[in-house]
C-alpha positions as CSV (number, residue, x, y, z in Angstrom):
1,M,0.0,0.0,0.0
2,S,1.5,3.4,-1.0
3,A,1.8,6.2,1.5
4,S,-0.9,8.3,-0.3
5,S,-3.2,5.2,-0.3
6,Q,-2.6,4.7,3.4
7,D,-3.4,8.4,4.1
8,T,-6.6,8.1,2.1
9,A,-7.6,4.9,3.9
10,A,-7.0,6.5,7.3
11,L,-9.1,9.5,6.3
12,L,-11.9,7.2,5.2
13,G,-11.7,5.4,8.5
14,R,-12.5,8.6,10.3
15,V,-15.7,9.1,8.3
16,P,-18.8,7.6,10.1
17,V,-20.1,6.2,6.8
18,F,-17.0,4.1,6.3
19,S,-15.9,3.6,9.9
20,A,-17.4,0.0,10.1
21,L,-15.2,-1.2,7.2
22,S,-12.2,-3.3,7.9
23,P,-8.6,-2.0,7.0
24,E,-8.7,-4.2,3.9
25,E,-12.1,-2.8,2.8
26,L,-10.9,0.7,3.5
27,E,-7.9,0.1,1.2
28,R,-10.2,-1.1,-1.5
29,V,-12.3,2.1,-1.3
30,A,-9.1,4.2,-1.1
31,Q,-7.9,2.7,-4.4
32,V,-10.8,4.1,-6.3
33,A,-10.6,7.6,-4.6
34,V,-9.0,10.5,-6.5
35,P,-7.7,13.7,-5.1
36,R,-9.4,17.0,-5.9
37,R,-8.5,20.6,-5.1
38,F,-10.9,23.6,-5.0
39,E,-10.1,27.3,-4.6
40,A,-12.0,29.4,-2.0
41,G,-15.5,30.2,-3.2
42,E,-15.5,27.5,-5.9
43,I,-18.7,25.6,-6.6
44,V,-18.2,21.8,-6.1
45,F,-21.6,21.0,-7.6
46,K,-24.9,22.9,-7.9
47,E,-28.4,22.0,-6.8
48,G,-30.1,20.1,-9.6
49,D,-26.9,18.7,-11.0
50,E,-26.7,15.0,-11.7
51,G,-25.2,13.2,-8.7
52,S,-22.2,11.2,-9.8
53,T,-19.5,11.7,-7.1
54,C,-19.2,11.9,-3.4
55,Y,-16.5,13.9,-1.6
56,I,-14.6,13.7,1.7
57,V,-12.8,16.8,2.9
58,R,-9.1,16.4,3.6
59,S,-8.4,20.0,4.5
60,G,-10.3,23.3,4.2
61,R,-14.0,24.0,4.5
62,A,-17.2,24.0,2.5
63,R,-20.9,24.6,3.0
64,A,-24.2,23.3,1.5
65,I,-26.7,26.0,0.5
66,R,-30.1,26.1,-1.0
67,E,-31.6,29.1,-2.9
68,H,-35.1,30.3,-2.7
69,P,-36.9,31.7,-5.8
70,D,-36.8,35.2,-4.2
71,G,-33.0,35.1,-4.2
72,R,-32.4,34.3,-0.5
73,S,-30.0,31.4,0.3
74,I,-30.0,29.1,3.3
75,T,-26.9,27.4,4.7
76,L,-27.9,23.8,5.4
77,A,-24.6,22.4,6.7
78,H,-20.9,23.2,7.0
79,F,-18.2,20.6,6.1
80,A,-14.8,20.4,7.8
81,P,-11.9,17.9,7.5
82,G,-13.2,14.4,7.8
83,D,-16.7,15.3,6.7
84,I,-18.4,13.7,3.7
85,F,-21.0,15.2,1.3
86,G,-22.8,13.9,-1.7
87,E,-22.7,10.4,-0.3
88,M,-26.1,9.3,-1.6
89,S,-24.6,9.4,-5.1
90,M,-22.8,6.2,-4.2
91,F,-26.2,4.4,-4.5
92,D,-28.4,6.5,-6.7
93,G,-28.1,8.9,-9.6
94,E,-30.6,11.4,-8.2
95,R,-30.0,15.1,-8.8
96,R,-28.2,17.2,-6.1
97,S,-30.6,18.5,-3.5
98,A,-28.3,21.5,-2.6
99,T,-25.3,23.5,-3.9
100,V,-21.9,22.9,-2.2
101,E,-19.3,25.6,-2.4
102,T,-16.0,26.0,-0.6
103,T,-15.5,28.8,1.9
104,E,-11.7,28.4,1.8
105,G,-9.1,26.5,-0.3
106,T,-10.1,22.9,0.1
107,E,-8.5,19.5,-0.6
108,A,-10.8,16.5,-0.9
109,I,-10.9,13.0,-2.2
110,A,-13.6,12.1,-4.7
111,I,-15.3,8.8,-5.3
112,L,-17.1,8.3,-8.6
113,S,-20.4,6.5,-8.3
114,A,-19.4,4.2,-11.2
115,D,-16.2,3.1,-9.4
116,M,-18.2,2.6,-6.2
117,H,-20.9,0.5,-7.9
118,R,-18.2,-1.7,-9.4
119,L,-16.6,-2.1,-6.0
120,L,-19.9,-3.0,-4.3
121,R,-20.6,-5.6,-6.9
122,E,-17.3,-7.2,-6.4
123,H,-17.4,-6.9,-2.5
124,P,-21.1,-7.2,-1.3
125,D,-20.0,-7.1,2.3
126,I,-19.0,-3.5,1.9
127,S,-22.4,-2.7,0.4
128,V,-24.2,-4.1,3.5
129,K,-22.0,-2.1,5.9
130,L,-22.4,1.1,4.0
131,I,-26.2,0.7,3.8
132,A,-26.3,0.2,7.6
133,A,-24.2,3.3,8.2
134,L,-26.3,5.5,5.9
135,G,-29.5,4.2,7.6
136,Q,-28.0,5.2,11.0
137,R,-27.3,8.7,9.6
138,L,-30.9,9.0,8.4
139,R,-32.2,7.9,11.9
140,D,-29.8,10.5,13.6
141,T,-31.1,13.2,11.2
142,N,-34.7,12.3,11.9
143,E,-34.0,12.4,15.7
144,R,-32.3,15.8,15.4
145,L,-35.2,17.3,13.4
146,A,-37.7,15.9,15.9
147,R,-35.8,17.5,18.8
148,Q,-35.6,20.8,16.9
149,S,-39.4,20.9,16.4
150,F,-39.8,21.1,20.2
151,Q,-37.0,23.5,20.9
152,T,-37.2,27.3,21.3
153,V,-35.1,29.6,19.1
154,Q,-32.7,30.1,22.0
155,S,-32.2,26.4,22.4
156,R,-31.7,25.8,18.7
157,V,-29.1,28.6,18.4
158,A,-27.3,27.4,21.6
159,A,-27.3,23.8,20.2
160,V,-25.7,24.9,16.9
161,L,-23.1,26.9,18.8
162,A,-22.3,24.0,21.1
163,Q,-21.8,21.7,18.1
164,L,-19.5,24.3,16.4
165,V,-17.5,24.5,19.6
166,E,-17.2,20.7,19.8
167,T,-16.1,20.5,16.1
168,A,-13.5,23.4,16.5
169,R,-12.0,21.7,19.6
170,A,-11.8,18.4,17.9
171,E,-10.0,19.9,14.9
172,A,-7.6,21.8,17.1
173,G,-7.0,18.8,19.5
174,Q,-8.1,21.1,22.2
175,G,-9.6,20.0,25.6
176,S,-12.8,21.1,27.2
177,E,-11.3,24.2,28.7
178,G,-10.5,27.6,27.3
179,D,-11.9,30.0,24.8
180,V,-13.0,28.8,21.3
181,T,-13.2,31.1,18.3
182,I,-15.7,30.2,15.6
183,T,-15.7,31.7,12.1
184,T,-19.4,32.4,11.4
185,T,-21.9,35.2,11.0
186,Q,-25.2,35.8,12.7
187,A,-27.0,35.0,9.4
188,E,-25.2,31.7,9.1
189,L,-26.0,30.7,12.7
190,A,-29.7,31.7,12.2
191,Q,-29.8,29.6,9.0
192,L,-28.3,26.6,10.7
193,A,-30.7,27.0,13.7
194,G,-33.8,27.5,11.5
195,S,-34.5,30.9,12.9
196,S,-34.7,34.5,11.7
197,R,-31.5,36.5,11.9
198,E,-33.3,39.0,14.2
199,S,-34.2,36.3,16.7
200,A,-30.7,34.8,16.7
201,S,-29.2,38.2,17.1
202,R,-31.3,39.0,20.2
203,F,-30.3,35.7,21.8
204,L,-26.6,36.2,21.0
205,A,-26.8,39.7,22.6
206,V,-28.1,38.0,25.8
207,L,-25.2,35.5,25.7
208,E,-22.7,38.4,25.2
209,R,-24.2,40.4,28.1
210,A,-23.8,37.3,30.3
211,G,-20.1,37.0,29.4
212,I,-20.6,33.6,27.7
213,I,-19.6,34.8,24.2
214,T,-17.9,37.8,22.5
215,Q,-19.0,38.7,19.0
216,G,-16.7,40.1,16.3
217,R,-16.9,40.7,12.6
218,G,-17.5,37.3,11.0
219,R,-16.5,35.5,14.1
220,L,-17.6,34.6,17.6
221,T,-15.6,33.5,20.7
222,V,-17.2,31.2,23.2
223,H,-15.8,31.7,26.7
224,D,-18.0,29.4,28.7
225,A,-19.2,26.3,26.8
226,E,-20.7,24.8,30.0
227,A,-22.9,27.8,30.5
228,L,-23.9,27.8,26.9
229,G,-24.9,24.1,27.2
230,R,-27.4,25.0,29.9
231,Y,-29.5,26.8,27.2
232,V,-29.9,23.6,25.3
233,Y,-32.9,21.4,26.2
């Protein structure tokens, strides 16, 4: 196994969809993966495009957005190193449900659906494991949506912030103590929480007055993640 193939297999092993695969199975998937590089602000694929490739982020960041007919856009998700997007293309050829664009220079690995289909035909055990993993992701998503339907705006915004803090700490190898700075805007937080910008802004002002966060231009610093967590229910 080459060094680059080893690195790709290791990256795949950190992705929940592939984490149940054995080292040998990860190597088989790594062999059909190809490196891709995107500049900041580049469109990876657009809503409505034919789905033929899935991507795993090696470095950099991207986001999924949907556009309304009136011109507004909503950020559905952010992708950081180790995250996967477009994964349903491994199994179906449906058109993309959202646009994905990079927010900074990004390196990724891409897996073409044709290559994955051939691999799954040759190794059906991989197919069974991937279907089980995708089913768990669907259940997790349904559970999250069910929780959100009963949450207040404040709880949803706090939950999104708490998740961003956890992700930032994991990426930096940081423990549970200390300040965490997150690159985001009020509008993006509101979109992720499914609230209006005005409602999110009012709650962020409450958190700032309490000394839990400090807001800056395009970024936000969380000083007390434990206190933030008490707003999530």
